[in-house]
N, C-alpha and C positions, 0 to 999 in steps of 0.2 A: 623436465621439470612439470610437476603436478601442483596445480592449485585447487583450492577449494573456497568458492565465493559463496557466502552465505549472509542471511539474517540481517536485515529483511527490507532494508530501502532498495528497492528494485531499481529506482532511477540511478542510483550511485553505482550499483552493479553494472547496469547497462552501459551507463557512462565509461566506467573503467573498461570493459570488455572492447567497447568500440574503439577506444584508444588504443589498445593492444592490437587490435584487428588492423587499424590503418597503418600502424608501424610494421607490423608482420607481412601485410599484403605488399606494401611498398618494397619490401627488401626482397620476398621470396614470391610473391604472386598470388591471385586469388584462387588458383588451383589447388594451394595447398592448405586452404582454410576451410574447416569443416565444422558445422554446427548442427546439433541433433537436440531434440527430434523435428527442429524447424524444416529442416530438408527431408531427412528419411527417419520415419519412426520404427526402427528395427535394431534391437539389440545385437544381432549378428554383425550387421554392417558397423556399428559404432565398435564392436570387439575387434573387429577386423582392420579398421582404421588405428585403433590404439596399438594393435600388435607389430604395425609396420616400423620401420626404423633400422632394416638391415641394410646390408651393402647395396649402395646406389640409389637407395630411396632417398626422397628429398624431405627436408624438414616440414612438419607439419604444425599448425596451430589447430587444436581440436578442442571444440566446446560442447559440453554435454549438459542440457538442462534437465530440471525437475529430478535430478538424482543427488542425495537420498530422497526417499518419499517426501513430497513437497504438499501443502494444502492446497495448493493449486495444481496438483499433479496431471501431467497430461502423457504419461507412458503408461501402456497396459502392465498391469500387476506382473504377468509372465516375464515381459522384458526386463521390467525394475528388477524382479528377483534374479534373472540370468546376469545382468550387469552387476549386481552387488556380489554375487558369487565369483564373477571374472574378477573384479577389482581385489576383492578380499583375498583371492589366491594368487594372483599375478602383480600386484601393485610393486613389488621390487625386482621386478624383470621388465617393465617397460622400458623403452627406449629414452634415455635422458636428452636425446636431439629433440624429440619433440616436445611441445608445450600442450598440456591437457589441463582444461579448466572446467572442473565439475562445480555445476551452479544449482543449488537448492535455496530458493528465495525466502521460504518460510518453512524450514523442516521440523520434524518432530524430535527434539534433542534427546528424547529418550531412548530412539530406536539404536539397536546394536551397530548398525551400519554408519549412523552418523557420528557415534563414539569412535568407531575405527577410523575414519578419515580425520576427524577433528584431533585426535591424539598421534596419529601417524607421523613419525620424526621426518620422513621425506616428502611429507605434504604441507605446502604453505597454506594455512586457514588464513582467509581474509574475511573478516566479519564486517559489514555494513548495517549498524544498528540504526533504527529509526531516530531522528534527531529529537532531542528533548526541546522545551520551549525556547530555552536561550541559545542553543545550537541552531535550531531552525532559524531563529530570527538574524544569529551571526553569519549564517551560510547565504541568506539572501542579502545581507548587507554587502558582504564581501563579493559575492557574484555578481550582482547587479549594481553595486557602487550607488546605495541609498542609505537612507539613516534608519535607525531603529523603528521610529514611529510609522513609517512608510512601510517598513517591513510586516508591522503588525496589521496595518491596514490591509495589505495584499492578502495575508493569511486569512483576514476576516472575510475577503471575497471570496477566495479561491479555495480555501481549506488547506489541508496539510499534504496533498499529494504532489509530489514534486515534478512528475510528468506534466500535470495541469499548470502548475505554477510556471514553469519553464514555458509551455505552449502559449499561455496567456500573455506573459510578460516579453516574449520574443515578438508578438505581433506589435507590441510598441516599439521594440529597438529596431524594428525595420523602417520606421518612419521618424524616430527621434533617437538621439544619442543620450539622452536623458529622460530616465521615469518620473513621471509626477503624478500626484493625486489626480489633477484634471485628466491626463490621459488615461489612467487606471479606471477612473469613472466612464470615461468615453469608450475604451475598447475592450476592457476586462469583463469577462461573462461572470456572474456570480453563480457559484457552484451549488447545486439543489442539494447537497449533503450538507454543506454550510448553512443553507437556508434553513433546513430541517432541525440541526442543532441551534441555530440563533433563534427560531421559533420557541424551544423549550428553554433557552437561555435567558429569555426575557418574558416570562410568563408574568412577572409583577408589572411590567410596562405593556399595558393592553394594547396601547396604540402603535407601538413599534411592532407587536406581535401580530396584529392585524395587518400592518402594512407588509409584513414579511410574507403574509399569508397571500395577501392581494398580488404580491410579485410571483408567487407560484402558480397562481391561478392566470395571470396574465401571460405567463410563458407557457400556459397550457401544458402543464407538467401532468402526467398520469397519476391519478390518486393513489393507485396501489403501488407505486412507486415511491412516494411521499410517504404513504403508511409503512412501508417496509424500512425507511429511514428513520421515521419517528420511534417504531419499535425497536430498532438497533441502537438508537440514542438513548431512548428510556430504559433500556435493559443495562447500559453501560453506566448510566447516572445511578440507578439503583445499586448495582454491584459495587461501585467505586465508592459510593457514599457509605456502604455498609462495610466496606473494608476499611474505609477511614475511621469509623467508629470503633472498629477494632484495634486501631492503633498503628495500621501500616502506611508507610510513607507513599507519596506519589509514585515514586520511582518502582518500590516494592509491587505496588498495585499494577503498573504498568506490565511488569514481567510477569505477574501472577495471571492477568486476564489477557494478555497478550493484545492490549489495546495501544494504540500509538500514544507516546509519552506526552505530546503536545495536548491531546484529547483529555487524557487523564488529569493533567494539571489546570485546565480550564474547568473541569468538574469540580476537582479538589479545592480548588481556591475559592469558588463563589458558592458551592452547594453544601449545605450541612443537614437539610430536611428531605426526606424523599416520600413523604405520605401522599403529596400533590402529584408526584410522577406515577406513584402507583395508582392512583385515581384516574389519572389521564389513560394510563394504559388499559385499564379495564373499560373505560368509555371508547377507546379505539377500537378494542375487540368487538364491543357491541355496535359501532358503525360499519366496521367490517362485515359482520354477520348480516346486519340489516340490509346492505348493499347486495352482498352475494346471495341472500335468500330472497330478494326481490322485495322485501318490505319497504325499503326506502330507495328511492329514486337515484340511481349512479350520477345522474347529472347535477345533483343537489349536496354533493360531498363537502363543497367548499362552505356552504351555509351551515351544515352540520359540525364541520370542523371548527368553523368560527364560533359556533354557540359553545363548544366544548372549552374554547380558549377562554371566552368571556366569561363563562360560569365558574372558572377556577378563581 
């Protein structure tokens, strides 16, 4: 049996693989479970494991990550090419006794090998697409037994990464069977990525923007980390608003730009003018250059960024 796990909610893919691993190891033992390249980064050893399945061989569960080529690729290009050639030529000859899971979290769907795996009749394609805003809220409501408003509040603090959300909420569940706003405020850490987005999303509310900025400073966040997140969010806002003006829906924009649907929805819903974001982008570039060139003291980044926000 061959499965192709893909696109692009990594948490859900890992959750499914972990569930399968536990069931398999319980029945067949851990010696028959293989995961690559987390253990061995070698195409030849992966090919050798996949070719097993002859008389007296034990049933195997083989997980091969980062194939086809992933945006987070962790395999040498020579090994990747060798694996693609092997599967293309031998996919129909592999033992049906083994379970092979090929995993690519965010592949390029235009590649020949992706098209080969996704359309092959004896390969079960399992796609785990990033949640839309409604599905993400529904997932949190169902998983953690909370209401919609509390789910939205959690996303506002942690942002959209399911690994982060689960890690933060599981801290609460260790001390309480019920998740409340009070416990969230006490134990859940606000995500820096969310803070940087909220900073831009609240430009019209100077008091709230400065409070977010003060929070980043009090947490001693690295300026260049914040700057990179602001650049990333500004780029997305500008591109999303431009595409919105061209008549594309939020779903179409998420697919086109490969941005999380929830992020697109937030920007799509509330932002119509982007001249202000272009202006901020330019000012941030000037601030970045000033610090790196030594013209501005790096310790004063907070004051300069505060001035940029207040001048908008």
